[in-house]
Structures are given as C-alpha cells and as structure tokens.
N, C-alpha and C positions, 0 to 999 in steps of 0.2 A: 637450473633447475634440476636435481635431484630426485630419481624415479625410485623408491624402495617398493619391491614386489614383495607383499604381505603372504606369504605362501606357509602350506602346511599346517595351518591351525586347527586344534579341535574342533570338533561340532557344536558342542557346550557352550554357550556364552562365557561362563565363569573361566573354565578351561582355557578357552581362545583370548581373554583376556589378560589370566596370566602368562600366558605364552607370549604373548605379543610384547607386554611389558618387558618378559626378562630378556627377547632377544631382539626385537626390532625398535625398543625404545631406546637404548642406548646408541643404537646408529643412528637414529634420527637425531638424538639430542646433540651430537657429536658432529652434526653436518656440514656448522658454519654456510650454508645455502640454504634457499629457499627447498622445500621438500612436498613432495608429492608423493603420499601412501595410497599405494595401489592396492586394495584388498579382493581377493575375491568377492563374488555375488554369495549373500547370505540373507537367513530370513530376517524378520524384523528383529528378533532377539537379540541381536547383535549391534543392534543402530546405536544403543544408550551408550553401550560401554566405548564403540569407535567412536561415537560424535563427543564425546567426555575426554578420550585423549587427543584428538586430534584438536580439541580448543583446549584442552591444558598444555600440548606442544605449542600450540600457536601462542600464547602467553608468554612462556618463557623463551620462545627463539628470537625476540624481538632483537634485531631490525629485519630479520629474515621470515618466511612468510609459510605454513605451514597448511596444507591440505588435503583431502584424502578423495578418492573416488572407489567404486564397488564396480567391478565390472571385471568379465573376462576376454574381453574386445581388445585387443592391441590398439587397433585403429581408433578404437572409442578412448582408449587412454589417452594416448598423442594428441588427440583434438582436444582433450581435456588439459591436457597438460600446456599445449600452445595456447590454448585461452586464456589458461590462468597467469603465465608467463607475461599477456599482456594487459591481465586486469590488476593492477597492482593494489589495490583497496582489497583483495578479496584474502582473506584470511582465516583457519578456523573452521572451514566448511566440508562439510561432507557429501558428495554429490555421487547419489545412485546413477549409474548410466546405462542406457539401454541402445544394444547393437541396432534395435528396430527404428529408432531416430524418433525423435518428435513429434513428424507428421508435419503437414502444411501449415502455414501458418495461416490464419484467415484474417482477413481484412473487414 
C-alpha cells in the first residue's frame, strides 16, 4: 500500500481542494497499487471535498483500493495502514484518526 502524505495545503477548503487536485491527484492516479492518503487534521469544512476526492479515486482505481485518513500522528496512520491492508473490502473511506484512542470497549 502506497501512503501519500498530503501536506502543505492552503487553509481554505476550495484552495486546498484545488491544490490537492493539482499536486496529489496525479500521483494517486498513477500509483498502480492500493493508496492511503494521509491528510493533516482539518476542521469540518474540508470533509466534503476530501471525501468526494477519495470516493472518486476509489471508483477509477479499481482493482486497487483508495482510502484516506486525517491525522498528524505517525503511529495512528501506521495502525490504520495495517488495518486497511487486512480489510480487503474497504475502499473510498475517509477516516479521521484520534491519537487519544477510542477508549475502552464496554460490554
């Protein structure tokens, strides 16, 4: 799985989307492998364009899978990468990661 760190995007959602499509999209389209896009955390205004980009990439990348995470925690990104490598049916997802963890499982 190819992990593409999506860094240096502008703070405004429209400008960030344009920059992503100009710089990162060509790399993801040419990957010929499963791709995990690793976005930096951002507020809710970035969710729609990020999800649309990931879902669109997932549609055209078949048979490869494309997913994304939003995190600045390398350990969390690595854990998500390991999980997604084993989750063969998961594609087109945007997963916000929290380095604090989900907490204890309540039975």
